[in-house]
N, C-alpha and C positions, 0 to 999 in steps of 0.2 A: 280108651282103646279104640282102634280103628275098626270099622265094620264096613261091609258092602253098602249098607244103607247110607252111611256117612259119605262114602266115596261117590255114590250116585248123586247125593245132594251137592257135593263139591263140583260135580260135572265130569267125573272120570267115566271112561267107557269100560265099566267093570266086566261086561260080558266078553269084550275083546281081551282085556288083561287076564281074566281068568282062563280064557282059551289058551293063551300063551303059557299058562301054568298048568295045562292039562286038566283044568277044572279043580285043581287043588286049592281050595279057598284059604286054608291055613298058610300055605306057601305064599300065595299071592299077597295076603295081608302082612305076612312077615317081611316080604320084600318091600312093600309099600312103606312100611314103618321105618325102613332104613333111609328113605329118601331125604327127610329133613336134615339128617346128619351127613349127607353126601358131601364130601370135601370139594367137589368141583364147583359148587356154588361159591365158596370162598375164593377158589382159584380164579373163577371168572371175575368176581368183583375186584380182587386185588390186581389182576392183570389189566382190567379196564382202568382202574384208578391210576395205574402206572403208565397207561398209554401203550401197553404191550398187546397189540391186536393179534399177534400170532399165538401167544399163549392163551389169550382170551378165547380165540377160536377153538383151540384144542380142548379147553374146559367145556365150552358150550357144545361142541360136537359130542363129547363124552356124555354130557347130560342129555342131549337129544336122544341118544341110543337107549339109555336107561329109562327115561321118561316115556319114550315111545313104546318100548317093550311092555311097560306096565299100563299103557294107555291113560296116563295122567294128563289128559287133555288141557286142563286149565294152566298147567305149568309148561307142558310140551309145546303148545302153540307159540307162546312168546319166545321160547328157547329155539324153535325152528327159525323164527324170524331173525333173532340175533345171530344165530349160526350162519345164516345165508349172508347177512350183512358183513359179518366178520370174514367169511370165506372170500368175499370180493374186496376185502380190505377197505371198506367204506369208511371214510373219515367223517365222523359225525359225533354228536353227543348221545351216548348210549344210556344216560342216566335214567330216563323215563322207562325204557324197556327193561333195564336191569331192576329198577324198583318194582315193576310189575312181577317179574320172575321171583324176586325175593319175598314179596308180599304173599304170593301164592304158595311158595315153599313154607313160609311161616304159618299160613292158614292150615296147610296140610299138617304141619307140626303140632298145631293146637288140636286138630282132630285126632291125631295119633295119641296125644297125651290125655285127652278127656276120657 
Protein backbone atom coordinates (compact mmCIF):
# COMPACT_ATOMS: atom_id res chain seq x y z
CA UNK A 1 0.00 0.00 0.00
CA UNK A 2 1.30 3.40 -0.95
CA UNK A 3 1.94 5.94 1.79
CA UNK A 4 3.15 9.51 1.98
CA UNK A 5 6.39 8.24 3.55
CA UNK A 6 7.02 5.84 0.64
CA UNK A 7 6.32 8.61 -1.85
CA UNK A 8 8.72 10.94 -0.05
CA UNK A 9 11.42 8.25 -0.18
CA UNK A 10 10.64 7.78 -3.90
CA UNK A 11 11.33 11.48 -4.41
CA UNK A 12 7.83 12.78 -5.00
CA UNK A 13 6.92 16.28 -3.87
CA UNK A 14 4.04 15.12 -1.69
CA UNK A 15 3.38 18.54 -0.15
CA UNK A 16 2.75 19.96 -3.59
CA UNK A 17 0.69 16.96 -4.75
CA UNK A 18 -1.39 17.01 -1.59
CA UNK A 19 -1.97 20.71 -2.08
CA UNK A 20 -3.47 20.02 -5.49
CA UNK A 21 -5.80 17.53 -3.80
CA UNK A 22 -6.81 20.16 -1.21
CA UNK A 23 -4.94 18.25 1.50
CA UNK A 24 -7.07 15.14 1.00
CA UNK A 25 -4.46 12.43 1.60
CA UNK A 26 -6.83 9.55 0.77
CA UNK A 27 -7.67 11.12 -2.60
CA UNK A 28 -4.04 11.87 -3.36
CA UNK A 29 -2.92 8.32 -2.57
CA UNK A 30 -5.83 6.86 -4.54
CA UNK A 31 -4.83 8.91 -7.59
CA UNK A 32 -1.15 8.01 -7.22
CA UNK A 33 -2.06 4.31 -7.07
CA UNK A 34 -3.66 4.58 -10.54
CA UNK A 35 -0.44 5.77 -12.19
CA UNK A 36 1.30 2.40 -12.69
CA UNK A 37 -1.71 1.23 -14.72
CA UNK A 38 -1.97 4.43 -16.76
CA UNK A 39 -2.41 3.38 -20.40
CA UNK A 40 -0.34 6.20 -21.84
CA UNK A 41 2.88 4.47 -20.75
CA UNK A 42 2.09 1.61 -23.15
CA UNK A 43 0.93 4.04 -25.83
CA UNK A 44 4.22 5.92 -25.53
CA UNK A 45 6.29 2.74 -25.77
CA UNK A 46 4.29 1.32 -28.68
CA UNK A 47 4.37 4.58 -30.61
CA UNK A 48 8.13 4.91 -30.14
CA UNK A 49 8.64 1.28 -31.14
CA UNK A 50 6.69 2.04 -34.33
CA UNK A 51 8.58 5.28 -34.97
CA UNK A 52 5.32 7.22 -34.62
CA UNK A 53 6.62 10.41 -33.01
CA UNK A 54 3.26 12.22 -33.26
CA UNK A 55 1.37 9.64 -31.18
CA UNK A 56 4.36 9.24 -28.87
CA UNK A 57 4.17 12.99 -28.23
CA UNK A 58 0.45 12.80 -27.48
CA UNK A 59 0.98 9.99 -24.95
CA UNK A 60 3.97 11.74 -23.35
CA UNK A 61 2.10 15.03 -23.13
CA UNK A 62 -0.84 13.33 -21.40
CA UNK A 63 1.53 11.66 -18.93
CA UNK A 64 3.26 14.97 -18.28
CA UNK A 65 -0.04 16.50 -17.16
CA UNK A 66 -1.05 13.66 -14.86
CA UNK A 67 2.39 13.20 -13.33
CA UNK A 68 2.88 16.93 -12.89
CA UNK A 69 -0.43 17.36 -11.12
CA UNK A 70 0.51 14.62 -8.66
CA UNK A 71 4.09 15.94 -8.35
CA UNK A 72 5.61 12.52 -9.05
CA UNK A 73 8.96 14.12 -9.83
CA UNK A 74 11.04 10.96 -10.46
CA UNK A 75 8.77 10.02 -13.38
CA UNK A 76 7.70 13.54 -14.29
CA UNK A 77 11.22 14.87 -15.00
CA UNK A 78 12.11 12.34 -17.74
CA UNK A 79 8.57 12.60 -19.16
CA UNK A 80 9.02 16.38 -19.50
CA UNK A 81 12.31 15.77 -21.30
CA UNK A 82 10.87 13.23 -23.74
CA UNK A 83 7.78 15.39 -24.31
CA UNK A 84 9.87 18.37 -25.37
CA UNK A 85 12.08 16.24 -27.64
CA UNK A 86 8.99 14.74 -29.26
CA UNK A 87 7.33 18.16 -29.53
CA UNK A 88 10.26 19.31 -31.67
CA UNK A 89 10.15 16.04 -33.65
CA UNK A 90 13.73 15.23 -32.67
CA UNK A 91 14.99 12.22 -34.60
CA UNK A 92 16.95 10.23 -32.02
CA UNK A 93 17.06 6.95 -30.11
CA UNK A 94 14.55 7.34 -27.28
CA UNK A 95 15.28 3.94 -25.71
CA UNK A 96 17.36 5.18 -22.76
CA UNK A 97 14.86 7.87 -21.81
CA UNK A 98 11.91 5.52 -22.24
CA UNK A 99 13.66 2.88 -20.13
CA UNK A 100 14.12 5.42 -17.32
CA UNK A 101 10.43 6.36 -17.45
CA UNK A 102 9.28 2.74 -17.41
CA UNK A 103 11.70 1.79 -14.62
CA UNK A 104 10.39 4.61 -12.42
CA UNK A 105 6.79 3.67 -13.25
CA UNK A 106 7.55 0.06 -12.26
CA UNK A 107 9.23 1.24 -9.06
CA UNK A 108 6.11 3.21 -8.18
CA UNK A 109 4.03 0.13 -8.99
CA UNK A 110 6.02 -1.94 -6.51
CA UNK A 111 5.55 0.75 -3.85
CA UNK A 112 1.80 0.71 -4.47
CA UNK A 113 1.68 -3.08 -4.26
CA UNK A 114 3.72 -3.46 -1.04
